[in-house]
N, C-alpha and C positions, 0 to 999 in steps of 0.2 A: 842425696836430699833422703830423709825419712820423715814422714808423718808428726813425728812426737820432738824433733829437733832436739837430741840428745846434747846437754850440756849448756842449753838456755838456761836462765834464771826466770824463774815464773813467780809472778805476784798471786798467792792463791787467798789471801783474806786479810781484813784489817781484825783485828782483835773485839771489836763491838760484833762482828757476825756470829761470834760464839759466846753462847749462853754458860754461864758458870755452873758446871757439875753436870752437862748436858754431853752425852755424845754425838757428834756431828759426821758424816761421811763426806769424805772429798773424795773424788778419781780424779787423776791426773798422769797423762802418760800412759792407760790402758790398766792401771793398776789402782785398787781402793783401799784407803786408809781411814781411820778413825782417829779424830781429833778429839780433845776435851782441854778445858780450862779451869783451873780449879781458884779458889777465893782470892789468891796473892794474884790472880793473873797469867799465871806459866800457864804455858801451853805444852801439851803431850800428844806426840802423834805415833801411830804404829800402824802397820800393815792391818786391815780390817778382819784379817780371816784367824779365827782362833786356831792355834798348832795343835790343839786336843781334835776335834773332830770336823773342824772347817766351819764352824757357825761364824755369823757375822758380829762383829764385835759392836758396832755401832747401834745393833740392837738392844745391847747392855745397858749397863746402869754404872754410874761412878760411886765409889766409895770416898766420902770427902775425907774421913779420918785419916786413912792412907793413901790416899791421891793415886785409887787402883783403877781399872777397869774391869766391871765382871761380866763374864760371858753368860750371854742369854739362856744358853742350854745345859750348862752344869754349874754354873754360878763360878766357874774358877777365874781368880782375879790375877790381873797382870799388873806390873808396875810402868812407870815411864820408860823404862829400860827395856821392856817387852819380859820381865822375868815372871816365870810364875810362881804366887804365892802358895806354894806348898805345906801341909802338915810335915814337921820332922826335916824340913831340907831348907837349908840356908844356903845363901849366895849362890843361888843358881844359875845357868848361865842363860843368856837372853835367848827365847824361843818365837818370840813375835819382833819382827823387824822394824826398828825404828825409821821413820822418815827424817831424814835431816833437816832442819829449819835455820834459816837467817832471818834474823829480826833489826827492822829497823825502826825503833820507837815501838807503835802499835801496828806496824805494818809486815807480814808475816811472808818470806820468801824461802822458795826451795830450787834444787837444779833435778829434784825427781830423784836422789840418789844416785846423779849421773856426775862424771868429772866434769867441772866447768868450763865452759867454753868463753864464755863472756863474763866481765865483772857486773855486778846486781848494779843499775842506776842508784844515784844518790839524790835523784830529783824529788822523790817523796819524803825523804826526810828535812829537804829544805825547804817544801813547801810546809810542812808542818810548824815550821818556825817562822815563816812568813805570813801564814794565812792560819784562818781559822777552820779545823775541820767541822764539817755539817751532818756527816752521815753519808751512808752507803745507799746507792739506788742500783736495782736490779738483782743481782746473784741468782742469774737464772741459767738454766741450760739450753743451748741452740742445738737443733737438730740436722747439724750441718758440718763438716770436714772443717778442720782448723784453719787452712787455707781461705776457704769462702771468709770466714768472720775476718781474717785476717786483710784481706783485700778489701771488705769494706768500709774497715776504720782508717783505708789510706785511700779510698775512691772519692775524690772532692766532688764529682759529678753527681752522686747519689741521693744529695739533700735535697734535689730539684724535683725528683720524682719520689721517692722514699718516704719525704718527710714533707710533702708538698700540703697534707693536711693539716699538719701542725704549725707549719711557720709559712707558707704559702710563697717559698721563694721560686723566685722569676727569672734570677739570672747569678750565677757564681763568676768570681773572678780572680783567679790567682796572681796574686803582684809578686809572689815570690817561691821558689822553692830551693833548698839550697841542701846538701846531703853528703855526708862525711861518716864513710865506713857503715857502722849499724845505727847510726843517728841520722835523722833531718829535722828539717824547718820547714814547715808550710805556711804562709800566709796569704789568707783567703779573705773574701769580702761575699757576702750573700746580701744580695738585695729583696727584698721581700715585697709582697703586695699589701697592701693596708687592711689589716684585721678589722673585720664587723665587731659592732657591739655585741651580738649575739656570743662571737668566738673568745671576745675577753671574760664576758660572763662564765663560759664552759670552761676557761683556761686563766687562771689570773697570772700564771708566770708569762704571758705574753705581754704583760705590764712591763715586764723586766727585760724584754727582747727589742733592742733598739732596731732600727732602720736605717742606713744598713746594717746587719751582725757582719763585726769585724773581727775575726778570730787567727789565732796564732797558735799552732799544732807542732809539739814537740813530739816525736816519733823517737821510742827506744824500741828498736827491734828485738824479740819478736813480739813483745806483751802489751806494750803499754803506749799508748797515745795521750799526753796531756794538752787539754785544749782550754786555751785563756782565752775570756771572753768578758769585754767591756759591756758593763748594763749600767741603768740609773742607779741602783744600789751598789756599786762598786765591782770589781773586778772577781768574776767568779770563775773556778777552777774546775775542770772536770777530768778526771784521770781514767779513760777509757782502759780497762782491762782484760785481757781474755788469755785462756789458757787451754790445751788440749786434754781433754777427759777419755774419750776413745777416740778411733779412727774417724769416726763420723759422729760425734758428739764434741762441742766446745763449750767451756763456761764464759761466761761475760758477767763482770759487775763493775759499778762506778765509785770510787771515792769522789766525794765533793766539798770544795773548800769555798770558802770567802773570806774577802779583803777585810770587809768591815762587820761589826757586831753594832745590832739596833737593840740592844740590850732586851726589854720584856716583847720585842714586837719579833724576836727571832723566832719564836713558837709559832708567828702566824705567816713570815715571810719564808721560812726554809721549806716546808713541807710541799708546798707548791712548786717550788725549783727542785725538790727530789722527784714529785709526781712527773714534771716538764720530762725529767730526764730518763724515768722509767718509761715515758711514752715514747721517746725516742728509743729505747732498747726494743721495746714491743714490735715499733714499724720495723727496724732492721733485723729482728727476729724473724717475723712475718714474710720478710721478702726472703730473706737466705732459705727459710725452709720450704718455701714453694718454688726455687728455682729447678729446672730441668739441670740434668746432669751435665758438668761444665764440659765446653768444647773450647777451639781455637776462636777467638772474638773475629767474626767476620767487619766490625766497624770501628772505628778507630775514632774517638774522643780527645778535644783538647783537654789539655790540664792532666794529662794521663800519667806524670813523670812519677808521683809516688806511687801511684800502681805499679808501675815497672819497676820501679826501685825494690819495692817489697816483693815482688813476685822474683825478681832476680836473686834476691838474698835466700830466700825461702829455697829456689829451686839448688841454688849453689851449696847448698849448707853442708 
C-alpha cells in the first residue's frame, strides 16, 4: 500500500473548470502540472517546472496563436508536447514532461503517468447522455490525507453529525450494501427533522430535499462516489470526486447532473443546488481538517460495511 495508489484512474477535472488560455495548476500524486485549454477546447498538460531554471509555468501565460505556454521568468515558450520554441532550432526534443490524459466527453482523467491497474469507469459518460450537466461544486483542497477523505465518502453514519446543521438528519437506515471487487452499491435512507421557516429562507435548496432522503450510492474505488437522489424537481446526481495531491492534502470537487430541465427557471433553481452541495463539502472539509491523527477505532457502529470495504481495498493496494 502507498498513499497515492499507483495505477488508479483519477478524475481531475471537467473542461468547464478551465478558462480559455489561462494556465491552471494541478497537483496530483505529489507532482505539479500546468493545464491550459485553447479556443478549440483542446487541453494540454505539462510538468509545472520550467526545464530552464525551475520557474513555475503556471505563473506564466498562454500564447493563443501558437498554443504555447510562456515561462514567467525568461518568456521561453513550450508547446503542448513540452518542446521549447527556440530561435534557429526546429523539431527539438520534449524537455517538459507531458501528463497523459484520457477524455470522456468533457471529463478529464489521468493515471498520473503510472501503468494503469484499473479501467476508467464509464459512469460519467453514461450520465452525460441520460442527464443534464448543471455545473461543478467545490474544487477545493482538504488539508487531510487521501484515506481520510476516502473514508468520509463511504461513512454513511457521518451525515447525522457532520451535516446535522444542513439537513437535520435524526436517523440513517441502510437498506442494502453489495460489493464486487472495486465497485459497490449502497442504498440508504436518511430520516430528517422538520425544518423551520427560517431555515428554508436561509437555504432554498431544502425545498428540494424530501423527507425521508432516499439515496443510491455507486462507489467506484478509489476516487468516485455517484449519489442518486430523488427530489421534487426530479432525480439529482452528485459525483463526489477526490484525488491525492500530496501525502497530506486531497482535492475534492463534485460534478452535478439533473434529470429535468425547467427552461428559463434553470438559472433560478440550479445555483441553490450547487450552493447546497458546496455546503456539504465545506462541512466535510471542516470535520476532516479538525480530526486528531488517526488511530484504531475503539467503538464500532452499525452500517460500517462500506467503510470496512474501502479501507481494505486501500490497505491491500
